[in-house]
VOGU-3710 file (C-alpha; in Angstrom, 3 decimals, decimal comma):
1> xxxxxxxxxx> -98,896/-16,391/11,444  -102,372/-14,953/11,341  -105,226/-16,085/9,255  -108,866/-14,826/9,551  -108,250/-13,588/13,042  -106,461/-16,835/14,302  -102,994/-17,110/15,883  -101,349/-20,643/16,070  -98,258/-21,393/18,065  -96,460/-24,650/18,595
11> xxxxxxxxxx> -96,426/-27,975/16,778  -99,717/-29,075/15,251  -99,285/-32,429/16,873  -98,576/-30,916/20,287  -101,437/-31,611/22,710  -100,575/-28,440/24,649  -101,246/-26,275/21,554  -102,595/-22,827/22,449  -105,098/-21,033/20,185  -106,005/-17,384/20,578
21> xxxxxxxxxx> -108,399/-15,282/18,473  -111,563/-13,187/18,556  -113,916/-13,790/21,452  -116,990/-15,878/21,005  -118,962/-12,753/21,000  -117,189/-11,390/17,869  -119,041/-11,183/14,602  -116,658/-13,502/12,837  -116,987/-16,174/15,473  -120,696/-15,887/15,328
31> xxxxxxxxxx> -120,647/-16,291/11,529  -118,630/-19,637/11,537  -120,082/-22,939/12,311  -118,243/-25,285/14,709  -117,219/-27,464/11,813  -115,760/-24,568/9,924  -113,998/-23,344/13,012  -112,262/-26,713/13,543  -111,041/-26,857/9,922  -109,614/-23,363/10,129
41> xxxxxxxxxx> -107,877/-24,286/13,333  -106,175/-27,290/11,784  -105,026/-25,335/8,743  -103,563/-22,608/10,904  -101,694/-25,042/13,148  -100,245/-26,955/10,168  -98,954/-23,805/8,548  -97,422/-22,609/11,764  -95,705/-25,989/12,293  -94,268/-25,946/8,778
51> xxxxxxxxxx> -92,971/-22,460/9,336  -91,372/-23,448/12,702  -89,777/-26,553/11,145  -88,470/-24,544/8,238  -87,074/-21,971/10,631  -85,472/-24,642/12,791  -83,909/-26,366/9,782  -82,549/-23,057/8,563  -80,990/-22,374/11,947  -79,471/-25,866/12,073
61> xxxxxxxxxx> -78,121/-25,547/8,560  -76,614/-22,151/9,337  -74,932/-23,443/12,458  -73,624/-26,572/10,679  -72,300/-24,686/7,704  -70,577/-22,091/9,903  -69,139/-24,690/12,280  -65,366/-25,101/12,349  -65,875/-28,804/13,058  -66,653/-31,250/10,259
71> xxxxxxxxxx> -70,226/-32,624/10,391  -71,804/-35,372/8,320  -74,902/-37,537/8,300  -74,727/-41,047/6,903  -77,317/-43,748/6,301  -77,394/-47,374/5,250  -74,664/-50,058/5,487  -72,333/-49,801/3,613  -72,642/-46,124/4,530  -73,886/-43,416/2,249
81> xxxxxxxxxx> -73,235/-39,733/2,993  -76,493/-37,783/2,858  -75,162/-34,538/4,360  -71,675/-33,002/4,660  -70,770/-29,522/5,817  -68,093/-27,327/4,269  -65,646/-27,787/7,226  -65,448/-31,541/6,700  -65,051/-31,095/2,964  -62,236/-28,629/3,540
91> xxxxxxxxxx> -60,467/-31,028/5,916  -60,557/-33,869/3,418  -59,990/-31,730/0,312  -63,454/-32,333/-1,237  -66,534/-30,242/-1,865  -69,618/-31,356/0,103  -71,264/-32,302/-3,217  -68,304/-34,539/-4,145  -68,490/-36,337/-0,866  -72,231/-36,906/-1,020
101> xxxxxxxxxx> -71,858/-38,202/-4,601  -69,433/-40,988/-3,488  -70,512/-44,573/-3,760  -70,473/-46,725/-0,606  -67,082/-48,043/-1,702  -65,848/-44,508/-2,165  -67,114/-43,598/1,296  -65,184/-46,520/2,827  -62,065/-45,349/0,983  -62,184/-42,156/3,060
111> xxxxxxxxxx> -60,922/-44,182/6,055  -57,367/-45,464/6,397  -57,168/-49,243/5,594  -55,769/-50,030/9,063  -58,665/-48,231/10,761  -61,422/-49,208/8,332  -62,698/-52,387/10,000  -62,963/-50,817/13,448  -64,473/-47,548/12,188  -67,307/-49,096/10,202
121> xxxxxxxxxx> -68,111/-51,643/12,872  -68,599/-48,726/15,258  -70,798/-47,006/12,597  -73,006/-50,114/12,244  -73,273/-50,509/15,996  -74,301/-46,827/16,361  -76,830/-47,169/13,569  -78,334/-50,190/15,325  -78,548/-48,253/18,576  -75,991/-50,279/20,538
131> xxxxxxxxxx> -74,034/-48,466/23,305  -70,634/-47,186/22,147  -67,754/-44,925/23,319  -68,696/-41,247/23,010  -65,458/-40,488/21,116  -62,817/-42,353/19,174  -59,973/-41,588/16,789  -59,133/-42,728/13,256  -57,170/-41,651/10,188  -59,117/-40,117/7,324
141> xxxxxxxxxx> -57,791/-40,206/3,746  -57,825/-36,868/1,921  -58,427/-36,381/-1,763  -54,677/-35,998/-2,386  -53,992/-39,324/-0,668  -52,579/-37,863/2,562  -53,876/-38,963/5,952  -55,329/-36,772/8,696  -56,036/-37,817/12,274  -59,714/-37,172/13,177
151> xxxxxxxxxx> -61,561/-37,466/16,446  -65,230/-38,319/15,911  -68,305/-38,324/18,188  -71,498/-39,895/16,861  -75,188/-39,896/17,670  -78,206/-41,739/16,225  -81,160/-39,814/14,695  -83,919/-39,956/12,057  -83,129/-38,271/8,802  -86,098/-37,999/6,467
161> xxxxxxxxxx> -87,819/-40,512/8,688  -85,004/-43,069/8,227  -82,364/-44,141/10,826  -79,090/-42,245/10,374  -75,833/-41,461/12,173  -74,669/-37,927/12,685  -70,909/-37,581/13,179  -68,954/-34,556/14,351  -65,253/-34,559/13,330  -62,339/-32,652/14,925
171> xxxxxxxxxx> -59,005/-32,529/13,098  -56,381/-33,610/15,678  -53,495/-34,150/13,265  -51,299/-31,470/14,816  -52,033/-32,778/18,301  -51,192/-36,305/17,197  -47,968/-35,164/15,574  -47,036/-33,318/18,755  -47,826/-36,456/20,781  -45,708/-38,583/18,448
181> xxxxxxxxxx> -42,883/-36,118/18,652  -43,172/-36,132/22,428  -43,302/-39,908/22,464  -40,237/-40,125/20,224  -38,462/-37,712/22,498  -39,420/-39,718/25,551  -38,301/-42,943/23,860  -35,005/-41,349/22,926  -34,638/-39,977/26,468  -35,438/-43,384/27,976
191> xxxxxxxxxx> -33,075/-45,137/25,578  -30,275/-42,749/26,581  -30,986/-43,272/30,280  -31,076/-47,056/29,940  -27,798/-47,199/28,031  -25,573/-44,753/29,927  -23,218/-46,081/32,581  -24,192/-43,374/35,048  -27,335/-43,776/37,101  -30,218/-41,277/36,854
201> xxxxxxxxxx> -32,671/-41,048/39,733  -35,602/-39,021/41,037  -36,714/-38,973/44,659  -39,511/-37,236/46,550  -38,901/-34,748/49,333  -38,667/-37,638/51,826  -35,858/-39,277/49,830  -37,947/-42,151/48,408  -37,133/-43,344/44,886  -39,835/-42,401/42,347
211> xxxxxxxxxx> -37,907/-42,984/39,113  -34,510/-44,406/38,139  -32,737/-46,089/35,242  -31,165/-49,524/34,945  -27,724/-48,252/35,941  -29,008/-47,298/39,413  -30,249/-50,915/39,850  -26,867/-52,225/38,694  -24,912/-49,942/41,034  -27,056/-50,785/44,059
221> xxxxxxxxxx> -27,717/-54,461/43,288  -31,502/-54,251/43,576  -34,252/-55,128/41,114  -36,560/-52,341/39,967  -39,501/-53,499/42,003  -37,299/-53,642/45,110  -35,769/-50,204/44,615  -38,982/-48,352/43,862  -40,045/-46,440/46,975  -36,858/-47,328/48,890
231> xxxxxxxxxx> -35,557/-44,597/51,184  -31,898/-43,528/51,400  -31,759/-44,644/55,038  -32,238/-48,230/53,782  -29,043/-48,314/51,740  -26,686/-46,092/53,722  -25,282/-46,124/57,226  -26,314/-43,346/59,667  -23,252/-41,227/58,900  -23,817/-41,285/55,128
241> xxxxxxxxxx> -27,575/-40,855/55,551  -26,878/-37,675/57,499  -24,550/-36,470/54,730  -27,283/-37,065/52,154  -29,881/-35,262/54,245  -27,612/-32,211/54,586  -26,993/-32,141/50,812  -30,665/-32,494/49,856  -31,589/-29,870/52,497  -29,074/-27,433/50,937
251> xxxxxxxxxx> -30,605/-28,004/47,510  -34,083/-27,511/48,948  -33,191/-24,289/50,751  -31,166/-22,647/48,001  -32,844/-24,068/44,933  -29,385/-24,510/43,474  -27,836/-27,832/42,414  -24,987/-29,504/44,263  -22,389/-31,184/42,072  -19,727/-33,794/42,664
261> xxxxxxxxxx> -20,376/-34,877/46,286  -19,685/-38,461/47,235  -20,856/-40,914/49,854  -20,916/-44,680/50,540  -23,825/-46,969/49,794  -24,426/-50,528/50,946  -25,500/-52,815/48,082  -28,104/-55,528/48,519  -25,324/-58,115/48,830  -23,780/-56,102/51,675
271> xxxxxxxxxx> -20,827/-54,785/49,705  -19,796/-51,139/50,198  -19,505/-48,951/47,119  -18,285/-45,362/46,752  -20,569/-43,207/44,577  -20,409/-39,621/43,317  -23,552/-37,653/42,581  -24,891/-34,327/41,374  -28,377/-33,315/42,616  -30,779/-30,583/41,489
281> xxxxxxxxxx> -34,297/-29,645/42,675  -37,584/-30,705/41,048  -40,656/-28,423/41,064  -44,374/-29,033/40,447  -46,681/-27,115/38,125  -47,075/-24,383/40,753  -43,311/-23,906/41,074  -43,147/-25,543/44,480  -40,324/-28,021/45,395  -41,563/-31,591/45,017
291> xxxxxxxxxx> -38,368/-33,671/44,998  -34,850/-34,064/43,684  -33,248/-35,492/40,562  -29,636/-36,412/40,018  -26,875/-38,345/38,307  -24,919/-40,936/40,281  -21,672/-42,668/39,328  -19,895/-45,658/40,909  -16,384/-44,423/41,748  -15,294/-47,432/43,847
301> xxxxxxxxxx> -12,489/-48,377/41,469  -11,336/-44,767/41,276  -11,370/-44,497/45,058  -9,496/-47,768/45,288  -6,899/-46,464/42,839  -6,602/-43,259/44,819  -6,103/-45,203/48,037  -3,583/-47,467/46,427  -1,800/-44,427/45,044  -1,810/-42,807/48,477
311> xxxxxxxxxx> -0,383/-45,992/49,992  2,276/-46,156/47,287  3,100/-42,488/47,784  3,484/-43,114/51,500  5,730/-46,114/50,802  7,695/-44,024/48,301  8,003/-41,178/50,806  9,233/-43,634/53,434  11,603/-45,220/50,937  12,956/-41,805/49,893
321> xxxxxxxxxx> 13,383/-40,852/53,518  15,297/-44,042/54,254  17,389/-43,452/51,137  18,167/-39,904/52,188  19,022/-41,016/55,696  21,181/-43,774/54,215  23,146/-41,305/52,068  23,604/-39,004/55,004  24,703/-41,900/57,238  27,089/-43,210/54,603
331> xxxxxxxxxx> 28,669/-39,771/54,143  29,023/-39,286/57,890  30,488/-42,775/58,347  33,002/-42,176/55,534  34,195/-38,862/56,956  34,065/-40,173/60,514  36,218/-43,156/59,574  38,862/-40,796/58,276  38,863/-38,929/61,557  38,961/-42,176/63,523
341> xxxxxxxxxx> 41,902/-43,351/61,532  43,819/-40,277/62,606  42,647/-40,549/66,244  43,451/-44,231/66,556  46,779/-43,846/64,728  48,107/-41,036/66,899  46,811/-42,617/70,073  48,638/-45,848/69,199  51,846/-43,863/68,487  51,480/-42,116/71,796
351> xxxxxxxxxx> 51,062/-45,397/73,654  54,310/-46,670/72,105  56,227/-43,729/73,668  54,679/-44,060/77,128  55,724/-46,410/79,937  53,204/-48,737/81,634  53,045/-46,778/84,899  52,581/-43,311/83,420  49,260/-41,685/84,255  48,776/-40,293/80,730
361> xxxxxxxxxx> 48,825/-43,827/79,318  45,512/-44,660/80,974  43,908/-41,605/79,374  45,105/-42,503/75,903  43,939/-46,119/76,324  40,434/-44,765/77,024  40,689/-42,771/73,805  41,595/-46,041/72,045  38,586/-47,880/73,453  36,227/-45,006/72,561
371> xxxxxxxxxx> 37,556/-44,900/69,011  36,915/-48,651/68,715  33,303/-48,127/69,741  33,068/-45,244/67,267  34,466/-47,561/64,613  31,729/-50,120/65,358  29,153/-47,357/65,049  30,401/-46,382/61,622  30,258/-50,048/60,661  26,518/-50,049/61,445
381> xxxxxxxxxx> 26,004/-46,809/59,544  27,784/-48,207/56,501  25,615/-51,318/56,693  22,444/-49,191/56,751  23,658/-47,023/53,855  24,498/-50,181/51,864  28,110/-49,152/51,312  29,771/-52,218/52,744  31,868/-54,534/50,688  30,010/-57,858/50,654
391> xxxxxxxxxx> 31,370/-61,254/49,752  28,389/-62,937/48,024  28,066/-66,725/48,177  25,275/-69,209/47,432  23,939/-70,389/50,813  21,235/-72,603/52,304  19,486/-70,625/55,043  18,357/-73,825/56,780  21,976/-74,961/57,186  22,980/-71,511/58,361
401> xxxxxxxxxx> 20,237/-71,479/61,045  21,285/-74,864/62,340  24,845/-73,601/62,664  23,644/-70,518/64,578  21,337/-72,434/66,930  23,768/-72,500/69,907  24,592/-68,835/69,598  20,924/-67,900/69,294  20,080/-69,747/72,479  22,809/-67,862/74,318
411> xxxxxxxxxx> 21,597/-64,526/72,935  17,889/-64,889/73,823  18,331/-66,536/77,234  16,647/-69,444/78,962  13,218/-67,845/79,533  12,477/-67,662/75,783  11,423/-70,755/73,858  13,077/-70,973/70,396  11,256/-72,932/67,679  12,164/-73,567/64,022
421> xxxxxxxxxx> 9,829/-74,239/61,115  12,099/-74,875/58,160  10,930/-75,763/54,645  12,316/-79,042/53,286  12,609/-77,875/49,645  14,003/-74,427/50,411  15,759/-72,660/47,551  19,261/-71,240/47,784  20,140/-67,532/48,118  23,190/-65,499/47,151
431> xxxxxxxxxx> 24,307/-63,441/50,121  27,237/-62,518/52,399  27,458/-65,108/55,157  28,628/-62,727/57,850  25,998/-60,172/56,973  23,033/-62,567/57,038  24,253/-63,942/60,391  24,264/-60,377/61,721  20,692/-59,912/60,416  19,445/-63,021/62,218
441> xxxxxxxxxx> 21,255/-62,189/65,468  20,012/-58,563/65,450  16,397/-59,714/64,944  16,774/-62,256/67,737  18,106/-59,593/70,083  15,274/-57,248/69,114  12,753/-60,059/69,841  14,401/-60,799/73,190  14,113/-57,145/74,243  10,408/-57,186/73,307
451> xxxxxxxxxx> 9,832/-60,158/75,680  11,318/-59,064/79,045  9,215/-61,652/80,874  9,961/-64,468/78,470  7,956/-65,837/75,564  8,299/-67,696/72,295  10,561/-66,977/69,351  9,761/-68,675/66,052  12,095/-68,687/63,048  10,687/-69,945/59,746
461> xxxxxxxxxx> 11,818/-70,411/56,199  9,810/-71,084/53,026  9,808/-70,505/49,301  7,657/-67,542/48,161  6,471/-66,118/44,877  5,757/-62,419/44,606  3,584/-61,446/41,645  2,913/-58,211/39,744  0,084/-57,228/42,059  2,304/-57,489/45,134
471> xxxxxxxxxx> 5,097/-55,589/43,376  2,719/-52,766/42,400  1,635/-52,289/45,994  5,068/-52,598/47,652  7,615/-50,001/46,592  11,010/-51,565/45,798  9,651/-55,069/45,207  10,027/-56,982/41,974  7,997/-60,024/40,852  9,850/-63,303/41,116
481> xxxxxxxxxx> 10,798/-66,297/43,254  12,123/-65,627/46,716  13,207/-67,333/49,926  11,294/-66,046/52,905  12,931/-65,830/56,336  10,652/-64,768/59,201  11,396/-64,065/62,852  8,304/-63,859/65,096  7,981/-63,083/68,777  5,168/-63,009/71,323
491> xxxxxxxxxx> 6,317/-59,682/72,744  4,709/-56,345/73,389  4,290/-55,426/69,694  4,380/-51,993/68,129  1,869/-49,255/67,525  1,612/-48,058/63,872  3,649/-44,913/64,493  6,557/-46,933/65,915  6,278/-49,586/63,167  6,653/-46,923/60,454
501> xxxxxxxxxx> 9,936/-45,686/61,968  11,341/-49,050/63,084  14,147/-49,138/60,512  15,309/-45,551/60,940  18,829/-45,238/62,422  19,016/-44,036/65,994  15,264/-44,476/66,501  14,535/-46,600/69,567  11,800/-47,038/72,149  14,223/-48,487/74,709
511> xxxxxxxxxx> 15,364/-46,638/77,788  18,298/-44,288/77,503  21,569/-46,205/77,460  19,954/-49,544/76,581  19,970/-49,276/72,804  21,697/-47,407/69,988  18,755/-47,570/67,601  20,992/-49,071/64,937  20,047/-52,794/65,168  17,047/-52,790/62,817
521> xxxxxxxxxx> 18,534/-50,093/60,538  21,564/-52,383/60,055  19,243/-55,305/59,204  17,409/-53,078/56,729  20,616/-52,011/54,991  22,012/-55,559/54,677  18,751/-56,944/53,259  18,434/-54,114/50,753  22,066/-54,427/49,668  21,461/-58,126/49,153
531> xxxxxxxxxx> 18,639/-57,374/46,695  15,863/-58,287/49,120  13,064/-56,604/51,078  12,031/-56,634/54,713  8,546/-55,921/56,132  7,328/-55,645/59,726  3,897/-56,895/60,922  2,958/-55,966/64,462  0,023/-55,136/66,705  0,218/-53,842/70,291
541> xxxxxxxxxx> 0,098/-56,797/72,652  0,182/-59,298/69,748  3,906/-59,572/69,114  5,901/-58,823/65,994  6,917/-60,662/62,825  9,752/-59,547/60,561  9,662/-61,067/57,106  12,683/-60,991/54,830  12,436/-61,862/51,131  15,740/-62,740/49,451
551> xxxxxxxxxx> 15,887/-63,585/45,720  16,405/-67,234/44,979  19,731/-68,043/43,267  19,375/-68,239/39,467  20,005/-71,975/39,131  16,852/-72,728/41,162  14,492/-70,470/39,262  13,964/-72,505/36,098  12,284/-75,387/37,905  10,016/-72,997/39,841
561> xxxxxxxxxx> 9,038/-71,169/36,644  8,038/-74,443/34,991  5,830/-75,283/37,990  4,193/-71,871/37,827  3,385/-72,279/34,107  1,709/-75,589/34,785  -0,434/-74,135/37,565  -4,133/-73,688/36,896  -5,968/-70,857/38,644  -9,146/-72,308/40,107
571> xxxxxxxxxx> -12,423/-70,396/40,105  -15,815/-70,689/41,843  -19,210/-69,111/42,352  -19,705/-69,329/46,141  -20,324/-66,422/48,520  -17,328/-65,362/50,575  -17,296/-62,928/53,542  -13,912/-61,195/53,645  -12,970/-59,434/56,886  -9,794/-57,304/57,001
581> xxxxxxxxxx> -9,052/-54,088/58,952  -6,408/-52,916/56,426  -8,522/-51,334/53,693  -5,923/-51,784/50,925  -5,637/-55,524/51,667  -9,448/-55,854/51,877  -9,938/-54,262/48,458  -7,128/-56,339/46,909  -8,535/-59,640/48,214  -12,056/-58,685/47,116
591> xxxxxxxxxx> -10,802/-57,821/43,641  -8,921/-61,142/43,332  -11,897/-63,244/44,460  -14,456/-61,310/42,417  -12,257/-61,900/39,355  -12,424/-65,624/40,083  -16,240/-65,585/39,939  -17,031/-65,476/43,673  -19,651/-63,231/45,317  -17,692/-61,176/47,830
601> xxxxxxxxxx> -18,990/-59,403/50,937  -16,487/-56,879/52,314  -16,223/-56,020/56,046  -13,584/-53,960/57,811  -14,039/-55,469/61,284  -15,885/-58,148/63,210  -18,919/-55,950/64,082  -19,482/-54,993/60,441  -19,093/-58,639/59,419  -21,771/-59,628/61,957
611> xxxxxxxxxx> -24,154/-57,017/60,520  -23,664/-58,267/56,983  -24,005/-61,910/58,026  -27,360/-61,200/59,713  -28,688/-60,036/56,342  -27,796/-63,440/54,871  -29,709/-65,598/57,332  -31,730/-67,096/54,467  -28,811/-67,182/52,039  -25,671/-69,260/52,485
621> xxxxxxxxxx> -22,273/-67,762/53,198  -19,916/-70,519/52,147  -16,598/-69,213/53,423  -15,321/-66,692/55,970  -11,883/-65,356/54,956  -10,721/-63,267/57,900  -7,616/-61,605/59,241  -6,521/-63,128/62,558  -5,494/-60,031/64,483  -7,953/-57,116/64,265
631> xxxxxxxxxx> -9,019/-54,278/66,594  -11,936/-55,404/68,779  -13,161/-58,846/67,825  -10,439/-61,213/66,641  -10,786/-63,488/63,640  -11,102/-66,561/65,861  -13,870/-64,983/67,942  -15,714/-63,852/64,821  -15,550/-67,345/63,300  -16,938/-68,986/66,469
641> xxxxxxxxxx> -19,851/-66,545/66,561  -20,743/-66,798/62,883  -20,668/-70,605/62,901  -23,694/-70,510/65,221  -25,700/-68,539/62,606  -24,245/-70,431/59,617  -23,500/-74,006/60,722  -22,001/-75,014/57,391  -19,622/-72,038/57,261  -16,003/-72,827/56,416
651> xxxxxxxxxx> -13,198/-70,572/57,677  -9,848/-69,539/56,200  -7,575/-67,316/58,279  -4,964/-64,862/56,874  -2,296/-62,831/58,601  1,022/-61,127/58,154  2,280/-63,305/60,941  3,411/-66,805/60,041  0,997/-69,651/60,816  3,289/-71,137/63,453
661> xxxxxxxxxx> 3,780/-67,764/65,121  -0,002/-67,401/65,296  -0,307/-70,838/66,924  2,426/-69,970/69,422  0,623/-66,714/70,257  -2,299/-68,849/71,293  -4,561/-66,974/68,900  -5,426/-70,028/66,828  -5,328/-73,760/67,215  -2,964/-75,982/65,292
671> xxxxxxxxxx> -4,291/-77,471/62,062  -6,604/-74,603/61,091  -6,983/-73,328/57,486  -4,460/-70,536/57,092  -2,812/-68,452/54,356  0,137/-66,191/55,011  0,487/-62,650/53,718  1,683/-61,661/51,253  0,079/-64,132/48,891  -0,211/-64,302/45,135
681> xxxxxxxxxx> -3,460/-64,456/43,184  -2,760/-68,072/42,380  -1,950/-68,966/45,992  -5,143/-67,344/47,300  -7,390/-68,868/44,595  -5,949/-72,322/45,272  -6,258/-72,062/49,036  -9,837/-70,789/48,867  -10,801/-73,586/46,473  -9,031/-76,175/48,659
691> xxxx> -10,974/-75,109/51,759  -14,326/-74,907/49,946  -13,915/-78,373/48,421  -13,208/-80,123/51,722
//
């Protein structure tokens, strides 16, 4: 702006105001008095300041009106809108004039009722100059009644020389909706993860847990805070840890998922569980591998079923083999008997025509003796094939054993000690007297041959009940009441391969010429034809026990059934360490005890049991239920060692051998807690409860 040769820049109130104009030597300057010059100066500066302010306000208004963000200025409390730009009006569905014409109550109605108190408190605090967050969110109410999410930032200023609050609004409704949708999706995702039976997990590249659902905690037996950050080496043995590493490494190298691999984990309580998993890679925002995610499923029960099925298939295969051999043996014996009839008949006729001193007579007599031996052989084969004619009678095995005592002593010799353990209330059986005598004598002879340097032979009888569980796991068995007859020796024992073939005809481990291999096969055939079952329990160097189960005669079953109905299966909540080297038996015992409420720790041998027990130094193990004869550390040695760590530990032994046979072997002392295999659920539950309650 120029006026009478003056140029004014800056604010009139600015002390650094610069004034330029004609020099003091100019005619104009010379014509004005100092007083006039000062007045002109003030007028010029004022006009220039007004022009600058007007220009600045115009620029501000242009920027505000063209802004995509809503802007408003409010004064007083309750608030009154004194300025609103078009963007804010458009967001709320009003014209700026309509908004500025609202009463204070109308202005308050622009904020959602749930946000109103907070919003206007923040407004009053900002108006008063108190420190506040730079940004906050609220819901604005549009003219049509709908709500929009707005983010607002405020500042304090003077508007027309009065305190005011300037607010800048950003419509974040779409962002909020996206966040809500994402949150709903995450909630739905988390709900699914928390309610599925399968476990979901995420681990970093080192194998440490970074995320998992509740099912993973349930499968592994750890709380969330315990599991977070845990490494796979902490819940697997070295062999399974190596398997996991190889799998994760394959996923890392190939970038492809691996599905359906399984391994074994160790739960917090020490129990082993089979799990199946599928694993895929995780990548960060740059596409680099950062970890692994996967689904894991507890397949312990499935594995157990598969193992039980495999065991049953093996039993069925063995049974079918024995059945096939029996049919073959029976057919051979039948045809062979026909031939022997002809041989013996014609040899006898020939002897009738020959004088005593004729040389040919001696040859024919040898034929006679050989045919008699062949006839005995066919008798054994017929017994094995169960094709003998049997005369069934109701007998008391105790009485039978007493009658056989003298013969048994003669058979076994003086260097073998014979002991009986006979039940007082033994049930009766229906069987052929001659055949059962042959069974007992054959087993005694077999025991004698297994003890060439002498030893102990123990014969026992007792009543037994075989339940559905036992029948399912022993091909050919039926649930019911039986009489058990066992013959135990302290001999050399049998390796598993020999034990599996013990009942096959013509199979023998004796030297050539010292055995036909038909003794045990004859026993097998007689027992089977009598409706019973026979099982062999043996370990190398630990002797052998043969157990025969014969059905009790019908008239004795009613009383036993009534006793069974009155029986109450006892339960508990204690912790039991079960040690058994036969996996099928271990799983069965664990299942029975877990079903009765006990906490069960499973171990397959003494060393594994020691490892688990060391993890329970601060927790009590109430009972050790252990097999007596195991590879490596025996049950007795294990019990002695664990009692040092757990002074209050109670011990219950189990074995396929009879308790008296175990005592005679010198493995255990007399009077120990003992349960004999096979046992029923009821028998095991009662015995466990009995030992724990002492």
